[in-house]
N, C-alpha and C positions, 0 to 999 in steps of 0.2 A: 583416674578413671571415674571416681565418684563425682568430680566436678563436671564431667562430660556425660554423666548418667549412662556410662557404658556397663555392659554386663559381660563377665567372663564366661565363655561357653566351652572352654577347653584349655589345656596346657600342653606344651610340647617342649622337650629338651633333648639335647644330644651333647656328646663330648665335643670339646674344641681344643685345639692346640694352645697350650698355655705356657708362657715363659715368665710369668709374673713372680717377683720376689724370689723365694728360695728355689722355685722350679727352674729358674734360669741357671742356677749352679749345676744342675744335673742335666741340662740340655732341654728342659721342657717336659711336659707330660701330654699324653693323648696325641702323640705325633700321628699325622695322617688323618686327622679328624677335622672337620666333618668329611666323611668319605661317601662313596656312592650309596652305600647302605643307609647312612644317616640322611642323605638327601632324598632318597626314595621314601623313607619313613616320614619325612617332613611333607612330601607331596601327598602321601596317603592320608596323613593327618588333615591336611587342608581339604582334600577331596571329601573326607568323611564329614567335615564341618559344613560343607556346602550341600550335603544331601539331607 
């Protein structure tokens, strides 16, 4: 980002289904994510950035 002279104006994160490493042994974590609520939060985040 520094090379492109970009500026961070916000951050967004949500759970995601993960089967990496030891999580695979237990069938993964955060099953069902991202879900509708997560996607709605992402849309709201982007909308707020545009205003």
